[in-house]
N, C-alpha and C positions, 0 to 999 in steps of 0.2 A: 504493500500500500504506500503510495506517495505521501510524504509529509506535507501538511497544508499550513501555510501561514497567512494571516490577514494583515492588511496594511496597518501599521501603527498610526493611530489618530490621537493627537493631543486633545484633552478635554477643553483646553482654552483656545484651541485653534479658531473656532468660530468667533469668539469674543475678540481675539486679536484682529481677525479679518475685518470685523465691524468697526473696530477702533481705527484701523488703518484707512478705511473708506471715509470715515468721518473727518479724519485729518486731511484727506485729499480734498474734501469739499470746503474746508476752511481756507479761503484764499485772501483773507484780509491783509495778511502780512506781505502780500505780493504787490500791493498797490504802490504806485509811484510816490505818493505822499509819505507812506510809511518808510519806504526805502530811503527817501531823501532825508527824513528825520534821523534815521539810524546813521547815515553817513555824516550828517552834520554833527551829531554827538561824537562820532568816532574821530572826526578831524579836530573838533574842539578839545577832545581828551588828549590827543597827541600834542596839541599846542600848550596845554596846561600842565601836564606832568612829564617827568623825565623817567621813562620806563627803564632805561639803562641804570639809573641810580637805584632802582628798586630791585635789581637782580641779585643784590647781596642778601636780600631777605628770603625766607623760606617761601616756597610756591604758594601755600595757602595764605600767608600773610600778604604777599604781593597782590593776589587776586582780591582779597578783602579790602585792601586800600584802594585799588583801582575801582572796585565796585562802589565804594563810598563816593569817589570822585564822579563816577558816571551818574549816580543817583542825584547828586547836586546839579549836574548839568541838565538832567531831565526836568528837575523842578524849575530851573531857570527858563526852560523852553515854554513852560506853561501850556503844554499840549493837553488836549482833552482826553486823558487816558485813565482807565480804571486801574486799581491797584494790581490786578492780574496782568493787564496789558503793560503796565509800567515795569513790573518784574520781568516779564518776557522780553521787553525791549532792552533792559539792562543786561540780561543774560546774552542777548544776541550781540550787543556791543562788545561784551567780554569775549565772546567767541571770535570776533574779528581781531581782537588784540592778541589773545593767547592761543587760539585754535585756527580752524579752517573756515571760519565764517559760517555761511548758510549750511555748510555740509556737516557741521558738528552734531546736530540732532540725528542725522542719518548714521554717522559714525558711532553714536551711542546706542543705536538700535541693534541688538544682537540678531534679529531676524533678517537683516539686510546683508546679502552676500555680494552684491555688485552695485556700485553707484556710477551712473552713466550720464555725464553732462554733455548734451548735444548742442545746446546754445545756452547763453546766460539765462534764458527764460524757459528752458525745457530740460528738466532733470528727471531721469528715470531711476528706479531701483529694481533689483531682482530680489524677490522673496519666495522661498520654496520653489525655485526654478521658474518663476513667472515674472514678467515685467509689469511694473506699475508706474504711472506718472505721479510725481509728487508735487506739492505746492511750493517747493523750494525754488527760489530764483535768486540770481545775482543782479546787481544794479545794472551792469553793462559789461562789455567785453574787457574793459580795463580792470574791473573788479575781479572777474574770473581769472585774468592773467596774473594779478597780484597773488591770488591763492595758489596758483600753479607754481609761481616763482618761490613762494614760501615753502612749498613741499620739496622742490628739487634742491633748493639751497641747503636744506637740512642734511642732505646726504652727499654734498659736495659735487652736485651735477649742475648743468646749466641748460637753459632753453632760450633760444633767441632766433633772430632771422637767419643766421648762418647755421643753426642747429635746431630746426623747428620740431624735432621729435625727440622724446626723452622717456626712458624707463627709470623709475625711482621706487622708493618704498616709504611707508609711514613707520613711525616708531613701533607700532604694534605688529609690524610685519606685512601689512597689506600692500599689495602690488599696485603701482601707479603707472599709467601711460598717459602722456599728454602730447597733443599735436597743435602747433600754432599756425596762424595764417602766414603766408598765402597757401600753404599746403592744406590747411583746414579752411574750406571755402566760406563758411558762415560764422567764423569766429573760433576761438580756442576750443578744443575738444579735450575732455578729461574723463578717464576711465579708472575706477578704483576697484580692484578685486580684493575683497575682504576675506579674512580667515577667522575662524572662531577663536575665542580667547584661549581655548585649550585644543590642542591638536587631537583629532579623532583617532582612536585606536581601532584595531581590527574588530573588537567586540562591539564597538559603537556602530561600525558599518554593517555588522550582522544584524543588529537591532533595527537599523534603517532599511533592512532587506536589500542592501547593495550586493550581498553575497551570502552564502550559507556557511554554517559552522564547519561543514566538511571542506568546503573550498578554502576557508581560512586556515584550517589545519594543514592543508596541502601547501599553501603559500608560506606558512611559518616554517615548514620543513624545508621548502626550497631555499628560503633565505638562510636558514641555519646551515644547510648543506652547501652553501656558497655557489648556487646556480646564478648565472648571469641573466638578469631579467630586464625586459623592456616593457614599459607601460604605454599603450597607444590609446588615443581617443581624440575626440573633437574638443573645441574650445568649451570650457565650462563643464566637461564631462566627469571631472573628479580625478584627473590624473595625479595632480600634486597631492591631493588629500590621500589618495591611495598610496603614493610613494612615501609620504610621511608615516602612514600606518604600517606598511610592511617593513620599512627600515627600522621600526622600533624592535624588531626581532633579531637585529644584528647583535651578537654578543657584546657585552659592555667592555670586554678586555681587548677589543679590536680598535685599531686606529682608522677613522673614517675621514676622508677628504671630500668636501662638497664643493661643487663648481656651479655657479648660476649667473645669469644675466643680472637679475635683481634678487638679492638674497631673500628667500621666502620659506625655505625648508626649515622645519623645526624638529630636528632630530632629538630624541630623548637621551641619548648617550652623553657621557661627559667628554670623552676624547674625540672631539670633532674639530677638524681644521676647516674653516669656512673661507672660501674665496669668491670674489665677485668681479665681473668684468668692469672695464672702465672705458668711457667714450673718449674720443680725441679732444684735445684742448682747443683753445681759440685758434691756434696756428694749424690745427688739423693733424697734430702728431700726439703721440703718447697713449694711443688706444691700447687696451689690453683685451684680447679676444678670448673666447671660450677655448679655442684651439691652443692658444699659448698656455692657458691655465691647465688644460689637460696634460700637455707635454710636461709642464713644470711639476704637476702633481706626482708624476712618476719618480721624481727626485726627492719626494717628501716621505718616503717609506710608508705608503698607505697599505692597509689591509683591504680596504674597500674604497672604491671611487664612486661617488654619487653625482651625476650630472643632472641638474634640474631639467634641462631639455636640450636635445641635440637638434640643430637646425641646418648645419652646413658642413664644411669640410672637417670639423672636429670629430665627425662620426668615424673617420678612418682611424684617428688616434685612439678613440674610445674602443674600437674593435681590437686594435693592436694591444691595448692594455689588457682587455679581457682575455686575449690569446697568449699573454706573456706573464702569467702568474698572478694576475689581479682578479681572481675569481670572486664571485659574489657582488659584482658591480651592478648598479641600477641606474636607469635613466628613463626619460619619457620622450615621446615625439607625437606629432599630430598625424593621425591616420584613421581611416574609417573601419579597417579590418586588419587582422594580423598579417595577412598577405600583402595588403597595401603598405603596412608599416615596414616590412622588409624591402618592398620595392622602393620606398622613400629612402631607406638606408643606402640602397644601391646608388641612387641619384646623388645623395650627399657625399658618399665616398668618391664618386666620380668628380665632384667639385674640388677635391683636393689635388687634382692634376698629378696623380701618382702613376700615371701610365699603366694602370692595371686593366686587364681585360675583364669582360663581364663575368666570365667563369671564375677568375681569380677573386673578384669581389664577392661573388656568391659563396665561394669556399671560405673566405674570411668570415662572412656573416654566419654561415652554417656551423662553423667550428667555434665561434665566439658566443653566440646567443643560444641560451638553453630554453628560455620560456618567454612567451609574449602574452601579456594580459591586456585585453581590450575593454575599455570602459565606454559607456554611452549614456547620454541624457535623453530621456523620453519626453513625450508631449505633456505629461502631467508634472514635469519637473523632477521626477525621481532619477537617480543616477545608479546604474548597476554595472557590474562586471558581466559582459556578454560572452566573452571567450577566455578560457585559460588554455593556451595552445602550446604544445611542445614543438621545438625545432628539432626534427629527427636527424637530418643530414642532407646529403646531396644525392640526387638520382639523375644521372647524366648532367643536363644543364639546369636542372630545377632544384630549388630548395624544397625539401619535403617537410610538411607540417602535419600534425595530427591534433585534433581538438580533444581535450580531456574533460572540460566542463563547458556547457553552453547555457545561455538564457534564451528561451524561446517565448516571444510575445504571442499570446493567444487571443487577446481582445482588449476591449476598453469597456469599463462599467458605465452605468448611466451618469455617474458623477464625474466621469472623465479619467478615472484611475486606470492605469495600464495593468493588466493581469497577464500572468504567464507562468513559466516554470523554469527552475534551474535543473538542468539534466546532465548527469554524468554520461559520457558516451559509451561507457563500458570498456574502454581501452585503458589498460594499465601502462603508464608512460615508461619509456626506456630509462628515464632517470630514477625510477623506483628503486633499483638496486643501489644507485649512488646514495639515495637517502638512507637505505639500510646500512651501508658501510659507514655512514656518518652517525650512526646510532639513533636514527629517526625511523620509527616503525609506524606505518599507517595501515589500518585494516584494509584488506582487499575489497571488502564490501563498500568502502568509500567510493569506489569507481563504478558503483551500480545504483547510486541514489538518485531520487527525483524529489524535488521540493516544489510544491504548487504555491503560487502567490496569488491570492484572491482579493 
């Protein structure tokens, strides 16, 4: 009999949804008069106090003193505001001084996973995998640009006419991408990919029905047995979340080197050496690429190399590292299926100009990669592992694969939820013996299971 699981539904989900809709309908704060009042207060505050002189005080004391100054300015304006409106206005001015202005309420909302600023007056968020328009607005393009500059300056990066695109991160690890005009046609674009306050573990993903307990046990064993793993998926499909989760099973006595464009991985181990790329300076020199960092990591005595995402010629160096004693390495890439993922690897290796034939490239991939995990985001916003696929080897000119676990979509409920089943294919993978020699024993019945999701 297949095991059956129902979708987990929070008791407060409906209340949260209603509250969110109510907030969407309240657009008083977006009026030009309100925005102008807020900026008048902000400018007067900067003229009246010396924020640099207050930096020697503790953060709470600084905010308290500035709050008092803003309250006095509000009283001087004699604006017809209620006490609630006055307090809200003061908090928004403080957000302009100490935070990211209009974005602060969204950053404080744990249900928001993405913040997408399309124009100063058009801000969307993603909640539970779906997009919602918010009442949040910026005064104008200049206001939005100041917030972007505040973000990138904190991590030593720059964005201007000569370098109109930038990747950065917030102090909480959220990933930021910004694009400036003239590349961005209608004004600055800002995208913030947020991560939970606590990195999700494998057990959390099982509870969210992203995979089954049996699949998780298999992945634990593969990580501990030092298999080389690639996680594939589309944008927002949960690749980084899964990478964080499976990397938590790396033994604590191993040295891990991580390499990323913008540091967002949150590994739980203590011995982690983190590296991040660097863009070129104003003169166009000084850039540090992922490929350079991968090559350098080999001189750092790593037990494991974790690359946040391979996108170009660094794929060749990653494969060579996997083939030369750095077993147990992990990375992600964008692809729609495991087969597409390996095809993308071929293209990226070809970008390295190594003068390798297609057969030689495929042999490198087949000998280096042991496992491909495919993640997908469905129409109801859920994210699931859809394939756990073993790379078996080469058969003439083709890399041979075999699926170990699959998620099969069987339909959609009246409420729009995707239903289906996690199904083991019945094939015991070739690396099963490798797991056993590493002291990891999995029951053969694991590869016969079916779990229904209703």
